[in-house]
C-alpha positions in Angstrom: 0.0 0.0 0.0 0.9 3.7 -0.2 3.0 5.2 2.4 2.7 9.1 3.2 6.0 10.7 4.2 4.9 14.4 4.8 3.0 16.5 7.2 -0.6 17.2 6.5 -1.7 20.9 6.8 -5.4 21.7 6.0 -5.5 25.2 4.5 -8.9 24.1 3.0 -11.2 21.2 3.9 -10.5 17.6 3.5 -6.8 16.8 4.0 -5.3 13.4 4.5 -1.9 11.6 4.2 -3.6 9.2 1.7 -6.8 10.8 0.9 -8.8 13.8 2.0 -12.2 12.1 1.7 -12.9 8.4 1.8 -16.1 6.6 1.0 -14.4 3.5 -0.4 -11.6 1.2 0.7 -8.1 2.1 1.6 -6.1 -1.1 2.2 -2.7 -1.5 3.6 -1.8 2.2 3.4 0.2 4.0 6.2 1.9 7.3 7.3 5.6 7.3 8.4 6.8 10.7 9.2 10.1 10.2 10.9 11.5 13.7 11.2 10.7 15.2 14.6 11.9 18.7 13.3 8.6 18.8 11.3 6.8 19.7 14.6 8.4 23.1 14.1 6.4 23.4 10.9 3.2 22.6 12.6 3.8 25.1 15.5 4.2 27.9 13.1 0.9 27.1 11.4 -1.9 29.2 13.0 -5.5 30.1 12.3 -6.0 27.2 9.7 -9.4 27.4 7.9 -9.5 23.7 6.8 -11.7 21.2 8.5 -11.3 17.3 8.2 -7.6 16.5 8.5 -6.1 13.0 9.2 -2.9 11.1 9.0 -4.7 8.6 6.6 -7.9 10.3 5.7 -9.5 13.7 6.6 -13.1 12.3 6.4 -13.9 8.6 6.3 -17.3 6.8 5.8 -15.7 3.9 4.1 -13.2 1.3 5.1 -9.6 1.9 6.2 -7.5 -1.1 7.3 -5.2 -3.9 6.6 -7.8 -6.9 7.0 -8.9 -8.6 3.8 -12.5 -8.1 3.0 -14.9 -9.0 0.3 -17.0 -6.7 -1.9 -19.6 -6.7 0.9 -17.1 -5.4 3.3 -17.2 -8.6 5.5 -13.8 -10.2 6.4 -12.7 -13.1 4.4 -10.4 -14.4 7.1 -8.2 -13.4 10.2 -7.6 -9.8 11.1 -4.7 -8.2 9.3 -1.4 -7.1 10.9 -1.3 -4.0 12.8 0.1 -1.0 11.0 2.2 1.4 13.1 1.6 5.0 11.9 3.4 8.3 12.7 1.6 11.3 11.7 1.9 15.2 11.8 -1.4 16.9 11.0 -2.7 20.4 11.6 -6.1 21.8 10.8 -9.0 23.7 12.4 -11.9 21.2 13.3 -12.0 17.5 13.3 -8.1 16.7 13.2 -6.9 13.2 14.0 -3.7 11.1 13.9 -5.4 8.4 11.8 -8.8 10.0 10.7 -10.2 13.5 11.3 -14.0 12.7 11.2 -15.0 9.1 11.2 -18.5 8.9 10.3 -21.5 6.6 11.3 -20.7 3.9 8.5 -17.0 4.1 8.7 -14.6 1.2 9.6 -11.0 1.9 10.8 -8.9 -1.0 11.8 -5.5 -2.5 12.2 -3.8 0.9 13.1 -1.6 1.9 16.0 -0.5 5.5 16.3 3.1 5.2 17.3 3.8 9.0 17.5 3.5 12.3 15.9 1.7 15.6 16.5 -1.9 16.5 16.0 -2.7 20.3 16.1 -6.2 21.8 15.8 -6.8 25.4 15.9 -10.5 24.6 16.5 -12.4 21.7 18.0 -12.4 17.9 18.0 -8.7 16.7 18.0 -7.7 13.2 18.8 -4.6 11.1 18.6 -6.5 8.5 16.6 -9.8 10.2 15.6 -10.7 13.9 16.0 -14.5 12.9 16.1 -15.7 9.5 16.0 -19.4 8.5 15.2 -18.7 4.9 14.4 -19.5 2.0 16.7 -17.2 0.0 14.4 -14.1 1.9 15.7 -14.8 0.8 19.2 -16.3 -2.8 18.9 -16.5 -5.5 16.4 -20.0 -5.9 14.9 -21.8 -8.5 12.9 -20.7 -7.0 9.6 -17.1 -6.1 10.6 -16.2 -9.3 12.6 -13.2 -11.5 11.6 -12.3 -15.0 12.1 -10.0 -13.6 15.0 -12.6 -11.4 16.7 -16.2 -12.1 16.7 -19.2 -9.8 16.9 -19.5 -7.9 20.1 -15.7 -8.0 20.9 -14.0 -4.9 22.0 -11.4 -3.5 19.7 -8.3 -2.3 21.2 -7.1 1.1 20.1 -3.4 2.1 20.9 -2.4 5.7 20.6 1.1 7.2 21.5 1.1 10.8 20.1 3.8 13.3 21.2 1.1 16.0 21.3 -2.6 16.5 20.8 -3.9 20.1 20.9 -7.0 21.8 20.2 -9.7 24.3 21.8 -12.4 22.0 22.9 -13.1 18.2 22.8 -9.4 16.9 22.7 -8.3 13.4 23.5 -5.3 11.1 23.4 -7.3 8.7 21.3 -10.6 10.4 20.4 -11.4 14.0 20.7 -15.2 13.7 20.6 -16.9 10.3 20.8 -20.5 11.0 19.5 -21.9 7.6 18.6 -25.5 6.2 18.1 -26.3 2.9 19.8 -29.1 0.7 21.2 -26.8 -1.4 23.1 -23.7 -1.3 25.5 -20.5 -0.7 23.4 -17.4 -2.3 24.8 -14.0 -1.1 24.1 -10.3 -1.2 25.1 -7.8 1.8 24.9 -4.1 2.1 25.7 -1.9 5.1 25.7 1.8 5.2 26.4 4.1 8.2 25.7 5.4 9.7 28.9 6.6 12.7 27.0 3.2 13.2 25.2 0.9 16.1 26.1 -2.9 16.5 25.6 -4.0 20.3 25.9 -7.2 22.0 25.5 -9.2 24.8 26.7 -11.8 22.4 28.1 -13.0 18.8 27.8 -9.6 17.2 27.6 -8.8 13.5 28.4 -6.2 10.9 28.0 -8.4 8.5 26.2 -11.4 10.6 25.2 -12.1 14.5 25.5 -15.9 14.3 25.3 -18.2 11.3 25.1 -22.0 11.5 24.3 -24.2 8.6 23.1 -27.3 9.2 21.0 -30.1 6.9 20.2 -29.8 4.5 17.2 -33.1 5.2 15.6 -33.7 7.4 12.5 -31.0 8.9 10.4 -28.0 8.4 12.5 -25.5 10.4 10.2 -27.8 13.4 10.3 -28.3 13.0 14.1 -24.6 13.1 14.8 -24.1 16.0 12.2 -26.7 18.2 13.9 -25.4 17.4 17.5 -21.8 18.1 16.7 -22.6 21.4 14.9 -24.5 22.3 18.0 -21.4 21.8 20.0 -19.3 23.7 17.6 -21.9 26.7 17.8 -21.7 26.7 21.7 -17.9 26.4 21.5 -17.7 29.6 19.2 -20.0 31.5 21.5 -17.7 30.5 24.7 -14.3 31.8 24.0 -14.0 31.9 27.8 -15.6 28.9 29.4 -17.7 29.9 32.4 -20.3 26.9 32.4 -20.6 23.4 31.1 -21.9 24.5 27.9 -21.6 21.0 26.3 -24.3 19.7 28.7 -26.7 22.3 27.4 -26.6 21.2 23.7 -29.8 19.4 22.9 -29.7 15.9 21.3 -31.6 12.5 21.2 -29.6 10.9 23.9 -29.3 7.2 24.8 -30.2 6.8 28.3 -31.8 3.3 28.7 -30.2 0.8 31.0 -29.3 -1.5 28.0 -27.2 1.3 26.4 -23.9 2.7 27.3 -20.1 2.7 26.9 -17.8 0.4 28.8 -14.0 1.1 28.6 -12.2 -1.8 30.2 -8.8 -3.5 30.6 -7.6 -5.9 27.8 -8.6 -9.5 28.4 -9.5 -8.7 32.0 -6.0 -7.2 32.6 -5.4 -3.5 33.3 -4.9 -0.9 30.7 -3.4 2.5 31.4 -3.4 6.2 30.3 0.3 7.4 30.3 1.2 10.7 29.0 3.4 13.6 30.2 0.3 15.6 31.1 -3.3 16.4 30.3 -3.9 20.2 30.7 -7.2 22.2 30.4 -8.9 25.2 32.1 -11.8 22.8 33.2 -13.0 19.2 32.6 -9.6 17.6 32.5 -9.3 13.8 33.2 -6.4 11.3 32.9 -8.8 9.0 31.1 -11.9 11.1 30.0 -12.6 14.7 30.1 -16.3 14.7 30.3 -19.2 12.3 29.7 -22.8 13.4 29.0 -24.7 12.9 32.3 -27.6 11.0 30.9 -25.5 8.4 29.3 -24.4 5.2 31.0 -20.6 5.0 31.4 -18.4 2.4 32.9 -14.5 2.6 33.2 -13.2 -0.6 34.4 -9.7 -2.0 35.1 -8.0 1.3 33.9 -5.0 3.1 35.8 -4.0 6.6 35.2 -0.4 7.5 35.1 -0.8 10.9 33.6 -0.5 14.2 35.6 -3.6 16.2 35.2 -3.7 20.1 35.5 -6.8 22.5 35.5 -6.2 26.1 35.5 -9.7 27.5 35.6 -13.1 27.1 37.6 -16.8 27.0 37.2 -18.6 28.9 40.0 -21.2 27.2 42.1 -23.8 29.9 41.2 -23.6 28.6 37.6 -22.8 24.8 38.3 -25.4 24.3 41.0 -23.5 21.2 42.3 -24.7 21.7 45.9 -27.7 23.6 45.7 -29.3 23.9 49.1 -26.0 24.1 51.0 -25.4 27.6 52.3 -21.6 27.2 52.6 -21.4 26.3 49.0 -22.2 29.8 47.8 -18.6 30.7 47.1 -17.5 27.3 45.9 -16.0 26.7 42.5 -15.1 23.6 40.3 -12.3 22.5 38.0 -13.6 19.1 37.2 -10.3 17.7 37.1 -9.4 14.0 38.2 -7.0 11.2 37.6 -9.8 9.1 35.9 -12.5 11.9 35.1 -13.4 15.1 36.6 -16.9 14.2 37.7 -18.3 10.8 38.0 -21.9 11.6 36.9 -25.2 10.1 38.0 -24.9 7.2 35.5 -21.2 6.7 35.5 -19.4 3.6 37.4 -15.7 3.5 38.0 -14.7 -0.1 38.9 -11.2 -1.5 39.9 -9.6 1.7 38.6 -6.7 3.5 40.2 -4.7 6.8 39.9 -1.1 6.1 40.5 1.0 8.5 42.5 2.7 9.9 39.3 -0.7 10.8 38.0 -0.9 13.9 40.3 -4.0 16.2 40.0 -3.3 19.8 40.3 -5.8 22.8 40.2 -4.3 26.2 39.9 -7.4 28.4 39.5 -9.0 28.2 42.9 -11.1 25.0 42.7 -12.7 24.2 46.1 -12.0 20.4 45.8 -9.3 18.1 44.8 -9.7 14.3 44.3 -7.3 11.8 42.9 -9.8 9.7 40.9 -12.3 12.4 40.5 -13.3 15.8 41.9 -16.9 15.1 42.4 -18.8 11.8 42.6 -22.4 11.4 41.9 -22.3 7.9 40.7 -20.6 4.8 41.9 -17.1 4.1 42.6 -16.2 0.6 43.5 -13.1 -1.5 44.1 -10.9 1.4 43.3 -7.6 2.6 44.9 -6.9 6.0 46.2 -3.7 7.6 45.7 -1.2 10.2 47.4 -2.4 13.7 46.6 -2.4 17.3 47.9 -0.2 19.9 49.5 -0.4 21.8 52.8 -2.0 24.8 51.1 -5.0 22.9 49.8 -8.5 22.5 51.4 -10.9 19.8 50.6 -8.4 17.0 49.5 -9.5 13.4 49.0 -7.5 10.3 48.0 -10.6 9.1 46.1 -12.7 12.2 45.5 -12.9 15.7 46.7 -16.7 15.5 47.4 -18.9 12.4 47.5 -22.6 12.8 46.7 -23.0 9.2 45.4 -21.7 5.7 46.4 -18.1 4.6 47.3 -17.8 1.0 48.2 -14.9 -1.6 48.7 -12.4 1.0 47.9 -8.9 1.0 49.5 -6.1 3.3 50.4 -2.7 1.6 50.5 0.5 3.1 51.5 -0.7 6.6 50.3 -0.4 10.1 51.9 -3.2 12.6 51.6 -2.1 16.2 52.5 -4.1 19.3 53.0 -5.4 21.9 55.2 -9.1 21.8 56.0 -11.2 18.7 55.3 -8.7 16.0 54.3 -9.8 12.5 53.9 -8.2 9.2 52.7 -11.4 8.2 50.6 -13.2 11.6 50.3 -12.6 15.1 51.6 -16.3 15.6 52.3 -18.9 12.9 52.4 -22.7 13.5 51.7 -23.3 10.1 50.2 -22.3 6.5 51.1 -19.0 5.3 51.8 -19.1 1.5 52.5 -16.5 -1.0 53.4 -13.3 1.0 53.0 -10.0 -0.8 53.4 -7.3 1.5 55.0 -4.1 -0.2 54.7 -1.5 2.3 56.0 -3.4 5.5 55.3 -1.5 8.5 56.2 -3.5 11.8 56.5 -1.8 15.2 57.0 -3.8 18.1 57.9 -2.7 21.6 59.1 -6.2 22.8 59.6 -9.4 21.3 60.8 -11.3 18.0 60.0 -9.0 15.2 59.1 -9.9 11.4 58.8 -8.6 8.3 57.1 -12.0 7.8 55.5 -13.4 11.4 55.2 -12.5 14.7 56.7 -16.1 15.9 57.1 -19.3 13.6 57.1 -22.3 15.8 57.0 -25.8 16.5 55.4 -27.6 19.2 53.5 -30.8 19.2 51.6 -31.7 15.7 50.8 -28.1 14.4 51.1 -26.8 12.7 54.3 -23.3 11.3 54.6 -23.0 7.8 55.9 -20.0 5.8 56.7 -20.6 2.2 56.8 -18.4 -0.6 57.9 -19.5 -4.3 57.2 -18.0 -6.2 60.2 -14.9 -6.5 62.3 -12.8 -7.9 59.4 -13.3 -4.6 57.3 -10.5 -3.0 59.0 -8.4 -6.1 59.9 -4.7 -5.5 59.5 -5.4 -2.0 58.7 -3.3 1.0 60.0 -4.1 4.7 60.0 -1.9 7.6 60.8 -3.8 10.8 61.1 -2.0 13.9 61.9 -4.3 17.1 62.3 -4.8 20.2 64.2 -8.7 20.6 65.0 -10.9 17.7 64.7 -8.7 14.7 63.9 -10.2 11.2 63.8 -9.1 7.8 63.0 -12.0 7.5 60.5 -13.7 10.8 60.5 -12.6 14.3 61.3 -16.0 15.8 62.0 -19.1 13.9 61.9 -22.5 15.3 61.5 -23.9 12.4 59.5 -24.0 8.6 60.1 -21.4 6.1 61.1 -22.7 2.4 61.3 -21.1 -0.9 61.7 -23.0 -4.1 61.2 -22.1 -7.5 62.7 -21.8 -8.8 66.2 -18.1 -8.1 66.7 -16.8 -4.6 67.2 -14.9 -2.9 64.6 -11.2 -2.1 65.5 -8.5 0.0 63.9 -4.8 0.5 64.8 -2.3 3.3 64.4 -2.3 6.7 65.8 -4.1 10.0 65.7 -2.6 13.3 66.8 -3.9 16.8 67.0 -4.3 19.9 69.1 -8.1 20.0 69.7 -10.9 17.3 69.4 -8.8 14.3 68.7 -10.4 10.8 68.8 -9.4 7.3 67.5 -12.6 7.1 65.6 -14.0 10.5 65.3 -12.5 13.8 66.2 -15.7 15.9 66.8 -19.0 14.0 66.7 -22.6 15.4 67.1 -24.4 12.0 66.3 -24.7 8.7 68.0 -22.5 5.7 67.1 -22.2 2.0 68.2 -20.4 -1.2 67.6 -16.8 0.4 68.1 
């Protein structure tokens, strides 16, 4: 097949290393731009007017790959060998390492992005695809299955770009994943370039920048086109992002329980997001920047090794995250996390972790900092907290900053959580349920008030009431906590205005030490509620 050796710069629409517009079949073609000095050429190109730019194709609604297929598009045997691509691409909107805009009926397979630079002056930039509207990129279907992988099998997408840059909706693999579905899509992602960087104004992720699922009924191509156009219009209206404008764009969203996206480890193992950094003003995640709240999303067996930095905030008066809580009037949110900024109402994190190298930093005055996520409204289960924070930060949590959902069977193992006020091993503040935490050498360092190995503050407001629940005496067996605080330091909870419960006939025990200057307790620092079975 053909091999592209040059950079792709979209001065006009539809630019690709092999073709600008593909509605046919590109077989065995590749891109191999080996001269890293070409990045200087890309950095000098600004204000590009061309949309649809890709290392192989700018726009794709056909077949691109290395698997032999018949005239009907069905595979005639096993999957083809992987093609390792290195691409340098610059454009305005829809810019991707392999394909810029991958439409509903498109099939891209057998590619791995081994390096290169993706530079968008506008929106939708991805190491693999700028905008993806095709289920087939994520999962084998009946029509695209091979002898190697049957229908329903997850595809594994590998992307190792040196840099992906854009305004909004920017990802290490996919910038914007806007797919129509009537089922649960399963996929596997892997990124690995410790020198690579993902940068955007907002909605930036190590895997996906922005995810939204639409229903499969009707004209899917027109439905996606209308929705992404609405996102672009809102983006153009918001040169400075002061609210979550993507959530406001209307669409026919898939929200039934039998629909959703599941990103999981490969063959029940763990996959990782590994870059030099993900940076945005708001909505920055080591794995995913933001996912539409109505959609079902599961992230399973994924670890983050990418530092995440958010430099801006959205105010509580606009966000309304804690409506009814008087203290929240001056709060602000960066929506930054090692996995995702906010775990939404229909999102589940399962068996995920944020390694200590994946530090989460907010520099714009965000109220909360969390290693896995900043805000949890969904479910976090069987995940691991990590070291995070510094002595100048308030509301720091090893799992999340604030919990309004469910956290169960999570652990903190030899990690240190550091902050000033409201510092917790699992959550800084809890207004939901934290169940069956495993505290295996949890170190909490607080220079202010409210420090605990589970949560700094367990409280209630409006219809939310925080509950810390321990299953039985074995819950904290062989667990050690070290809590060093000032005011309200507790082995489990710094300040308790919610519920602390323990089931079982045996008493719950913990070991370690707790120190402070005022209101210091082995279980709770300051308590205003009744507790038992301790």
